[in-house]
C-alpha positions in Angstrom: 79.1 24.8 63.3 78.7 27.8 65.7 80.8 30.2 63.6 81.3 30.3 59.9 85.1 30.7 59.3 85.9 32.8 56.3 89.3 32.9 54.5 91.0 35.1 52.0 90.4 32.6 49.3 86.6 33.1 49.8 86.8 36.8 49.3 85.2 38.2 46.1 85.0 41.9 47.0 85.6 44.3 49.8 83.8 42.6 52.8 82.1 40.2 50.5 82.7 36.4 50.5 81.4 33.5 48.4 81.1 30.0 49.8 80.4 26.9 47.8 81.5 24.0 50.1 80.3 22.4 53.3 79.8 25.9 54.9 77.4 26.9 52.2 75.5 23.6 52.7 75.4 24.3 56.5 74.0 27.8 55.9 71.3 26.4 53.5 70.3 23.2 55.2 71.0 23.7 58.9 70.7 27.4 59.5 68.1 27.7 56.7 68.7 31.4 56.2 67.3 33.5 53.4 68.6 36.6 51.6 68.8 39.5 54.1 69.3 37.2 57.2 72.5 37.5 59.2 74.9 34.7 60.3 77.8 34.7 62.8 81.2 34.7 61.0 84.9 35.0 61.8 87.8 35.9 59.6 90.5 33.3 60.0 93.1 34.7 62.4 91.1 37.9 62.6 87.9 39.5 63.9 84.5 38.0 64.2 80.9 39.2 64.2 78.0 39.3 61.7 77.6 38.9 58.0 74.4 39.5 55.9 73.3 36.9 53.4 73.4 38.5 50.0 72.6 35.5 47.8 71.6 31.9 48.2 71.5 29.3 45.4 71.8 25.5 45.2 75.6 25.6 45.0 76.7 28.9 46.6 76.1 31.4 49.3 77.4 35.0 49.2 77.9 37.0 52.4 78.8 40.6 53.2 80.5 41.3 56.6 78.9 44.1 58.6 79.9 44.2 62.2 83.3 42.6 62.9 85.3 43.1 66.1 88.6 41.8 67.4 88.1 39.3 70.2 90.7 39.1 73.0 92.8 36.0 73.1 91.8 33.5 75.8 93.6 33.9 79.1 95.8 32.4 80.4 97.7 31.5 77.2 97.7 27.7 76.9 100.5 25.8 75.3 100.1 22.0 74.9 102.9 19.5 74.6 101.6 16.1 73.5 103.4 12.9 72.8 102.5 12.2 69.1 99.4 9.9 69.1 98.0 7.7 66.3 96.5 9.7 63.4 92.8 9.1 64.4 93.5 10.4 67.9 95.6 13.3 66.5 92.5 14.5 64.5 90.5 14.8 67.8 93.4 16.6 69.5 93.7 19.1 66.7 89.9 19.8 66.9 90.0 20.1 70.7 93.1 22.4 70.7 91.5 24.9 68.3 88.1 24.6 69.9 89.4 25.4 73.4 91.8 28.2 72.5 95.2 26.5 72.7 97.9 28.9 71.4 100.5 26.3 70.4 100.5 22.5 70.1 103.8 20.7 70.2 103.8 17.1 69.1 106.9 15.3 70.4 108.5 11.9 70.4 108.3 9.8 73.6 109.4 6.3 74.5 106.0 4.8 73.9 105.2 6.6 70.7 105.2 4.4 67.6 107.9 5.6 65.1 105.4 5.1 62.2 103.3 8.0 63.6 105.9 10.4 62.3 105.4 9.3 58.8 101.7 10.1 58.9 100.5 12.7 56.4 98.7 14.3 59.3 102.0 15.6 60.6 101.8 18.1 57.6 100.4 21.5 58.2 97.9 21.4 55.2 96.5 18.1 56.4 96.0 19.5 59.9 94.2 22.7 58.8 90.7 21.3 58.2 90.6 19.8 61.7 91.8 23.0 63.3 89.2 25.1 61.4 86.5 22.6 62.5 87.6 23.2 66.1 87.5 27.0 65.6 84.0 26.8 64.2 82.8 24.8 67.1 84.5 27.0 69.8 83.6 30.3 68.1 87.2 31.3 67.8 89.3 32.4 64.8 93.0 32.1 65.8 94.7 29.0 64.5 96.9 27.3 67.0 100.5 27.0 66.0 101.3 23.3 65.5 104.9 21.9 65.5 106.2 18.4 65.2 109.4 17.5 67.0 110.9 14.0 66.4 113.3 13.9 69.4 112.3 14.1 73.0 115.3 15.5 74.9 116.4 18.1 72.3 112.9 19.6 72.3 113.3 20.5 76.0 117.0 21.3 75.9 116.9 23.5 72.8 114.1 25.7 74.2 111.4 25.3 71.6 108.3 27.4 71.7 107.1 27.9 75.3 110.4 26.5 76.6 112.4 29.3 75.1 114.9 30.7 77.7 113.6 34.2 76.8 110.1 33.3 77.6 108.3 34.8 80.6 109.6 33.0 83.7 106.2 33.2 85.2 105.0 30.5 82.8 103.5 27.6 84.7 104.7 24.2 83.5 102.5 21.2 84.3 103.1 17.5 83.7 100.1 15.2 83.5 101.0 11.8 85.0 99.2 8.5 85.8 101.2 8.1 89.0 100.1 9.4 92.3 100.4 13.1 92.1 98.6 16.1 93.5 95.4 17.3 91.9 95.6 20.2 89.4 94.0 22.7 91.8 97.0 22.3 94.3 99.6 23.2 91.7 97.7 25.7 89.6 98.8 29.3 90.0 95.9 31.8 89.3 98.4 34.6 88.5 100.1 32.7 85.7 99.7 34.5 82.4 100.9 31.4 80.5 100.4 27.7 81.1 102.2 24.8 79.4 100.8 21.3 79.8 102.6 18.1 78.9 100.4 15.0 78.2 101.9 11.7 77.4 101.1 8.8 75.1 98.5 6.0 75.7 100.9 4.0 77.8 102.1 7.0 79.8 105.5 8.6 80.2 108.4 6.4 81.2 110.2 7.2 84.5 113.1 8.9 82.7 110.8 11.3 80.8 109.0 12.2 84.0 112.2 12.9 85.9 113.7 14.9 83.0 110.6 17.1 82.6 110.6 17.7 86.4 114.2 18.8 86.1 113.3 21.5 83.7 110.5 22.9 85.8 107.4 20.8 85.1 105.1 20.1 88.1 103.4 16.7 88.0 99.6 16.6 88.6 96.8 14.0 88.3 93.5 14.4 86.5 91.9 11.8 88.8 91.8 8.1 89.5 90.8 7.1 85.9 93.1 6.1 83.1 92.1 8.3 80.2 92.7 8.1 76.5 95.0 10.9 75.3 92.2 12.9 73.6 90.1 12.7 76.8 93.1 13.8 79.0 93.6 16.8 76.8 89.9 17.8 77.2 90.0 17.1 80.9 93.1 19.2 81.5 92.0 22.1 79.5 88.5 22.0 81.2 90.0 21.9 84.7 92.2 24.9 83.9 89.3 26.8 82.6 87.3 26.0 85.7 90.1 27.1 88.0 90.5 30.3 86.0 86.8 31.1 86.5 86.9 30.3 90.2 89.8 32.7 90.7 88.4 35.6 88.7 
């Protein structure tokens, strides 16, 4: 836990917060702080900085925020479209998306997605939240990604949801991760793009119709390499490659 995420429900006074859950245990047992020490904190969907430890007991820790500053959102803005995976995989994708600064995550139906996945409790926002906050803590970020579940494939693209809105900036780069022979990411990446939308398929990959349809609405296919990756690994690899290309073109 690289950043202690604070929420409104933790607030007990102006700039003062009381923790009595796993965060308090982490502060006591891992950070081993004492009264007067400082820890790194972030307000959920808000600024981050330092908080001073006011009180430590066996069941609670009280903090008072001192130096908090707004942190610019990661650039380029990243939107992730992912064929809805099995629940255990989805947990990892939620953590990774928050940890690596994804702005929005759209979970969609695809031909090779099990229908039962849409009945999973993990498709509910409240069940997703702990995994998103875990990712924020690890990545030292505070902005929760927007997570949306779409139970139909074609209407998601045709109805212009999220990053596909017709009013969206036309400079948005749309990328389609495939297992077929396709150019590497560096050959299709545009350093000037302020927004990037990446589509990653299910374990068995996209079917030909899905690939052709997404290409027809502006998605450019690319390959992550010669390996066949699990979905959670493909997400991490794609986001990492984009970050590397961003840094190379600074």
